C-alpha positions in Angstrom: -66.8 -13.4 38.6 -64.8 -16.7 39.0 -65.2 -17.4 35.2 -63.4 -14.0 34.6 -60.6 -15.1 36.9 -60.2 -18.4 35.2 -60.1 -16.7 31.7 -57.4 -14.4 33.0 -55.3 -17.3 34.3 -55.6 -19.2 31.1 -54.6 -16.1 29.1 -51.6 -15.4 31.4 -50.5 -19.0 31.4 -51.0 -19.7 27.7 -48.8 -22.5 26.4 -48.0 -23.6 29.9 -48.8 -27.3 29.8 -48.3 -28.0 33.4 -51.2 -25.7 34.4 -54.0 -27.8 35.9 -57.5 -26.4 36.3 -60.1 -28.7 38.0 -63.8 -27.8 38.2 -65.7 -29.3 41.2 -69.4 -29.0 42.0 -70.0 -28.8 45.7 -73.8 -28.1 45.3 -76.3 -27.7 42.5 -75.5 -24.0 42.0 -72.1 -23.8 43.6 -68.9 -24.6 41.7 -65.3 -24.4 42.9 -62.2 -24.1 40.6 -58.9 -25.6 41.8 -55.8 -24.2 39.9 -52.2 -25.3 40.3 -48.9 -26.0 38.5 -48.2 -29.7 38.7 -44.4 -29.2 38.2 -44.0 -27.0 41.4 -47.0 -28.3 43.4 -47.4 -31.7 45.0 -50.3 -33.7 43.6 -50.6 -35.6 46.8 -50.9 -32.4 48.9 -53.5 -31.0 46.5 -55.5 -34.2 46.8 -55.1 -34.4 50.6 -55.6 -30.8 51.5 -58.2 -29.7 48.9 -59.8 -32.3 46.6 -60.7 -34.8 49.3 -62.3 -32.1 51.5 -64.3 -30.7 48.6 -65.5 -34.1 47.6 -66.6 -34.9 51.1 -69.0 -31.9 51.2 -70.1 -32.3 47.6 -73.8 -33.1 47.3 -74.6 -31.9 50.8 -77.7 -29.6 51.1 -76.2 -27.1 53.5 -74.6 -24.1 51.9 -70.9 -23.5 52.2 -70.0 -20.1 53.4 -66.4 -20.4 54.6 -63.9 -22.0 52.3 -61.0 -21.8 54.9 -62.9 -24.3 57.2 -63.3 -26.7 54.3 -59.8 -26.7 52.8 -57.5 -26.1 55.7 -53.8 -26.1 54.8 -50.4 -25.4 56.6 -50.3 -22.0 55.0 -53.4 -20.3 53.6 -53.6 -16.8 52.1 -56.6 -14.8 51.0 -56.0 -13.1 47.7 -57.6 -9.7 47.3 -55.4 -8.4 44.5 -55.6 -10.3 41.2 -52.0 -9.3 40.4 -50.9 -11.7 43.1 -52.3 -14.7 41.4 -49.2 -15.4 39.2 -46.9 -15.1 42.2 -48.7 -17.7 44.3 -49.3 -20.2 41.4 -45.6 -20.1 40.4 -44.5 -20.5 44.0 -46.3 -23.9 44.4 -49.6 -22.6 45.9 -52.9 -24.0 44.8 -55.7 -21.6 44.1 -59.3 -22.4 45.3 -61.7 -20.0 43.5 -65.4 -19.8 44.6 -67.4 -16.8 43.5 -65.6 -13.7 44.7 -63.3 -15.6 47.1 -59.8 -16.8 46.1 -57.7 -18.8 48.5 -54.0 -19.7 48.0 -53.0 -22.9 49.8 -49.4 -23.9 50.0 -48.9 -27.2 48.3 -45.2 -27.0 47.3 -43.6 -30.1 45.9 -40.5 -31.4 47.7 -37.9 -30.8 45.0 -35.1 -30.0 47.4 -31.9 -31.9 48.0 -31.1 -33.0 51.6 -28.9 -30.9 53.8 -25.3 -31.7 52.7 -21.9 -31.3 54.3 -19.9 -28.1 53.5 -17.7 -28.5 50.4 -16.1 -25.1 49.8 -15.6 -24.5 53.6 -14.7 -27.8 55.1 -13.6 -28.0 58.8 -12.3 -30.9 60.9 -14.4 -29.7 63.8 -17.7 -27.9 64.1 -21.1 -28.6 62.5 -21.4 -30.6 59.3 -24.5 -29.1 57.7 -24.6 -26.6 54.8 -27.2 -24.4 53.1 -29.2 -25.8 50.2 -31.3 -24.0 47.5 -34.4 -23.8 49.5 -35.1 -20.5 51.4 -37.2 -22.0 54.1 -34.7 -24.8 54.9 -31.8 -22.3 55.0 -33.9 -20.1 57.4 -34.5 -23.0 59.6 -30.8 -23.9 59.7 -30.0 -20.5 61.0 -33.0 -20.2 63.5 -32.3 -23.7 65.0 -29.1 -22.1 66.3 -30.4 -18.7 67.3 -33.5 -19.1 69.5 -34.4 -15.5 70.2 -37.3 -13.2 69.5 -34.8 -10.4 68.8 -33.8 -12.2 65.6 -35.7 -10.3 62.9 -36.4 -11.1 59.3 -37.4 -8.7 56.5 -38.4 -10.3 53.2 -38.5 -8.8 49.7 -39.3 -10.1 46.3 -36.7 -9.3 43.7 -36.8 -9.8 39.9 -39.6 -9.1 37.5 -39.6 -12.7 36.1 -38.0 -14.8 38.9 -39.7 -13.1 41.8 -37.0 -14.4 44.1 -37.5 -14.2 47.8 -34.7 -12.3 49.6 -34.5 -12.2 53.4 -32.5 -9.9 55.6 -31.6 -11.4 59.0 -30.3 -9.4 62.0 -30.6 -9.0 65.7 -32.7 -6.0 66.5 -30.7 -5.2 69.6 -27.2 -5.7 68.0 -27.2 -4.6 64.3 -26.6 -1.1 63.1 -30.0 0.3 62.0 -28.3 2.7 59.6 -26.8 -0.3 57.7 -30.1 -2.1 57.6 -31.9 1.0 56.3 -29.3 1.6 53.6 -29.5 -2.1 52.6 -33.3 -2.1 52.4 -33.2 1.0 50.2 -30.7 -0.6 47.8 -32.8 -3.8 47.6 -36.0 -1.8 46.8 -34.2 0.1 44.0 -33.2 -3.1 42.2 -35.1 -3.4 38.9 -34.0 -6.5 37.0 -35.5 -9.4 35.1 -34.2 -12.0 37.5 -32.0 -13.0 40.5 -31.0 -16.7 40.5 -28.2 -16.6 43.0 -27.0 -14.6 46.0 -23.8 -13.6 44.1 -25.9 -11.8 41.5 -27.7 -9.9 44.3 -24.6 -8.8 46.0 -23.1 -7.5 42.7 -26.1 -5.1 42.5 -25.8 -4.0 46.1 -22.0 -3.5 46.0 -19.9 -1.2 43.8 -18.1 -4.1 42.2 -16.1 -2.0 39.8 -14.3 -0.1 42.6 -12.1 -2.9 43.9 -10.9 -6.4 43.3 -11.2 -7.4 47.0 -14.5 -8.8 48.2 -16.4 -6.5 50.5 -18.9 -9.2 51.5 -18.7 -12.8 52.7 -20.4 -15.6 50.8 -20.7 -18.7 53.1 -22.4 -22.0 52.8 -22.1 -22.7 56.6 -25.1 -21.8 58.8 -22.8 -21.7 61.9 -20.7 -18.9 60.3 -24.0 -16.9 59.7 -25.0 -17.5 63.3 -21.7 -16.3 64.7 -21.8 -13.2 62.4 -25.3 -12.3 63.5 -24.2 -12.6 67.2 -21.4 -10.1 66.5 -23.9 -7.6 65.1 -23.5 -8.3 61.4 -26.3 -8.7 58.9 -27.1 -11.9 56.8 -29.0 -12.1 53.5 -30.6 -15.3 52.4 -31.7 -15.7 48.8 -34.1 -18.4 47.5 -32.5 -20.9 45.0 -29.0 -20.1 46.4 -27.0 -22.3 48.7 -24.7 -19.4 49.8 -25.7 -16.7 52.3 -24.3 -13.2 52.3 -22.8 -11.7 55.4 -22.1 -7.9 55.7 -20.2 -5.9 56.5 -17.0 -7.8 55.7 -13.5 -6.8 56.5 -10.0 -7.6 55.0 -9.2 -9.7 58.1 -12.3 -11.9 57.8 -10.9 -13.4 54.6 -7.4 -14.2 55.8 -8.7 -16.0 58.9 -11.9 -18.0 58.5 -14.6 -18.5 61.1 -13.8 -22.2 61.6 -10.8 -21.1 63.8 -13.2 -20.6 66.6 -13.5 -24.3 67.1 -9.8 -24.7 68.1 -7.7 -23.5 71.0 -6.3 -20.0 70.7 -2.7 -21.1 71.5 -2.8 -23.4 68.5 -4.7 -21.3 66.1 -2.7 -18.1 66.5 0.3 -19.7 64.8 -1.9 -20.7 61.8 -3.3 -17.2 61.7 0.1 -15.6 61.5 1.1 -18.2 58.9 -1.9 -17.2 56.8 -1.1 -13.5 57.0 2.5 -14.2 56.0 1.4 -16.4 53.1 -1.0 -13.7 51.9 1.8 -11.1 51.5 4.2 -13.8 50.3 1.9 -14.7 47.5 1.8 -11.1 46.3 5.5 -10.1 46.5 7.6 -13.3 45.9 7.9 -13.0 42.1 8.4 -9.2 42.4 11.2 -9.6 44.9 13.0 -12.1 42.7 12.7 -9.9 39.7 13.9 -6.8 41.6 16.9 -8.6 43.1 18.0 -10.3 39.9 17.5 -7.3 37.5 18.3 -4.2 39.7 19.5 -4.9 43.1 22.1 -7.7 42.7 24.3 -6.1 45.4 21.8 -7.3 48.0 22.4 -11.0 47.1 25.3 -12.9 48.5 28.0 -13.5 45.9 27.8 -17.3 46.0 24.0 -17.2 45.6 24.3 -14.7 42.7 26.7 -16.9 40.9 24.3 -19.9 41.4 21.4 -17.8 39.9 23.6 -16.8 36.9 24.6 -20.5 36.2 20.9 -21.6 36.4 19.9 -18.8 34.0 22.7 -19.6 31.5 21.1 -20.5 28.2 17.6 -19.1 29.1 16.6 -17.0 26.1 14.1 -14.7 27.9 14.6 -12.0 30.5 13.6 -12.9 34.0 10.4 -10.8 33.8 9.2 -12.8 30.7 10.0 -16.0 32.5 7.8 -14.9 35.4 4.9 -13.9 33.2 5.1 -17.2 31.3 5.0 -19.3 34.4 2.4 -17.2 36.1 0.0 -17.5 33.1 0.6 -21.3 33.0 -0.2 -21.6 36.7 -3.3 -19.5 36.3 -4.4 -21.8 33.5 -3.8 -24.9 35.7 -5.7 -23.3 38.5 -8.7 -22.5 36.2 -8.7 -26.0 34.8 -8.6 -27.4 38.3 -11.8 -25.4 39.2 -13.7 -26.4 36.0 -12.8 -30.1 35.9 -14.9 -32.6 37.8 -13.5 -33.0 41.4 -12.8 -36.6 40.8 -9.8 -36.0 38.6 -9.4 -32.3 38.4 -6.5 -32.1 41.0 -4.7 -35.0 39.3 -4.8 -33.2 36.0 -3.4 -30.0 37.5 -0.6 -31.8 39.4 0.3 -33.8 36.3 0.3 -30.6 34.2 2.5 -28.7 36.7 5.1 -31.6 36.9 5.3 -32.2 33.2 5.3 -28.5 32.1 7.8 -27.5 34.9 10.2 -30.3 34.1 9.9 -29.8 30.4 10.4 -26.1 30.6 13.6 -26.4 32.6 14.9 -29.2 30.3 14.2 -27.1 27.2 16.0 -24.1 28.7 12.9 -21.9 28.5 12.9 -21.1 32.2 15.4 -21.5 35.0 14.9 -23.8 38.0 14.9 -20.9 40.5 11.9 -19.4 38.6 10.0 -22.7 39.0 10.7 -22.6 42.8 9.7 -18.9 43.0 6.3 -19.5 41.2 5.6 -22.7 43.1 6.2 -20.9 46.4 3.8 -18.1 45.2 1.0 -20.5 44.3 1.5 -22.7 47.4 1.0 -19.6 49.5 -2.2 -18.6 47.6 -3.8 -22.0 48.0 -4.5 -21.2 51.7 -7.3 -18.9 50.6 -10.3 -20.8 49.1 -12.4 -17.7 48.4 -12.4 -17.1 44.7 -12.6 -13.4 44.9 -9.6 -13.3 47.3 -7.6 -15.4 44.8 -8.5 -13.0 42.0 -7.6 -10.0 44.1 -4.2 -11.6 44.9 -3.6 -12.3 41.2 -4.3 -8.6 40.4 -1.9 -7.3 43.1 0.7 -9.9 42.2 0.9 -8.4 38.6 1.0 -4.9 40.0 3.9 -5.7 42.2 5.7 -7.6 39.4 5.3 -4.8 36.8 6.5 -2.1 39.1 9.4 -4.3 40.3 10.5 -4.8 36.7 10.8 -1.1 36.2 12.1 0.2 39.5 13.4 -2.8 41.5 13.0 -2.7 45.3 11.7 0.8 45.0 8.9 -0.5 42.7 7.9 -2.9 45.4 7.7 0.0 47.9 5.5 1.9 45.4 3.3 -1.1 45.0 3.0 -1.5 48.8 1.9 2.0 49.1 -0.6 1.5 46.3 -2.0 -1.6 48.1 -2.3 0.2 51.4 -3.9 3.3 49.9 -6.4 1.2 47.9 -7.4 -1.0 50.8 -7.7 1.9 53.2 -10.0 3.7 50.8 -12.5 0.8 50.7 -15.7 0.6 52.7 -18.0 -2.3 53.2 -21.6 -0.9 53.6 -20.2 2.2 55.3 -17.6 0.4 57.5 -13.9 0.8 56.9 -12.5 -2.3 55.1 -9.1 -2.4 56.8 -10.7 -2.6 60.2 -9.6 -3.5 62.9 -6.2 -2.1 62.0 -7.5 1.2 60.6 -9.2 2.3 62.7 -7.6 0.2 65.4 -9.9 -2.0 67.5 -8.4 -4.3 70.0 -11.7 -6.2 70.5 -12.2 -7.2 66.9 -8.5 -7.7 66.5 -8.7 -10.7 68.8 -11.7 -12.0 66.9 -10.1 -12.0 63.5 -6.3 -11.5 63.2 -5.6 -13.1 66.5 -7.7 -15.2 68.9 -8.1 -14.9 72.6 -9.4 -17.7 74.8 -13.2 -17.9 74.6 -13.6 -17.3 78.3 -12.0 -13.9 77.8 -14.0 -13.0 74.8 -16.5 -10.8 76.7 -17.1 -7.8 74.4 -18.3 -7.2 70.9 -16.9 -4.7 68.5 -17.9 -1.0 68.9 -17.9 -0.5 65.1 -20.6 -3.2 64.7 -22.9 -2.7 67.6 -23.7 -0.5 70.6 -24.6 -3.6 72.8 -21.0 -4.5 73.7 -21.6 -7.2 76.3 -21.1 -10.7 75.0 -20.7 -12.7 78.1 -20.4 -12.1 81.8 -16.9 -11.7 83.4 -15.9 -14.9 85.2 -14.8 -14.6 88.8 
């Protein structure tokens, strides 16, 4: 029987040079096979947990009936289905095969990096640990913060070839069970060769073609995941990915990050209003300039209008072409900044902006006021580090700009209606995306758009959970 299993393993792992098969005699008529992949398994663990124990009982006259007592390990599984053999071998387990008995003993190699500091979501205050590419470590980073038996985990294996572990975390007494059920059904329906990152998984779970705005949160901070779970949201951890997924996500969550909770409300609320203002400023500033210069000159004071005319004297292109040229140049600089190594990427983009901007004005290709307008636009957009938010801003910026070039201020009004209609039509896993403004919820409003003092934050959002009590009222 065991010879048939070995033949099957050799056939399935043909041309896999790191497959190790050791044959050990523990008695005259009793042979044990030890099978593992040396690239994902630790040779030291295989030796300590298995080979040493087998060699100790080798040659003894007494019969061996229970393998689990001979080769104890931190995590031992009994394999009854031969189709599971590939999964355990490729996941760093060592198989011990004796007669009809197959044990899988966890001997994973330590091929993980140490827990780093957050890079894409830095914060002056708060924890300094971030997720890594190991599922178990990431789970531990969350559970060290949430010590409750109500924190539940449901695990799935996704991908025909990658067999990636996907875990859903939620509080059983807080999370919306309908959202959990819907999420589970979507994960079970996924049929794909492989998932290598959480961003791939969420693209399969979301209708990505419907909107440019992100309807989920990708975060590398375990503290953000813990805070989201305490509010009744759901987190998804994916093996080999250092970013967790948090759902549902709302428009307000991206304008004001979770790190604001570590600061006083009186100081943070000014920054929150500044971010909201900067968000809309980034969308409409080029469009407003084009509308005023091309169609609505009567709204500009005469002295300022004369100054604009003098600056544009000699520029061969219409203002709309100026705007498009500078916007495309700035987008190229942003993309190069993202792709260049961090040690000199920012220096390259700053140097490019200074040289191109000065040279364009000196050559008479664009006017100085256009340089100021585009610079203000991109300075406003730099407040939002989330890539998908920056992409959505770019899309809406061009919508505003095109409509303003045709209809002036009226075009900006049309574009504003388009923005509001689109964003109110979005849902994040069944929850309205423009929440807490539509529908209005004062509780979540003071968790996202504004911040109330922590001692007064006593309730959770009705949209996310039915268990509304967060902390007791203080006398």
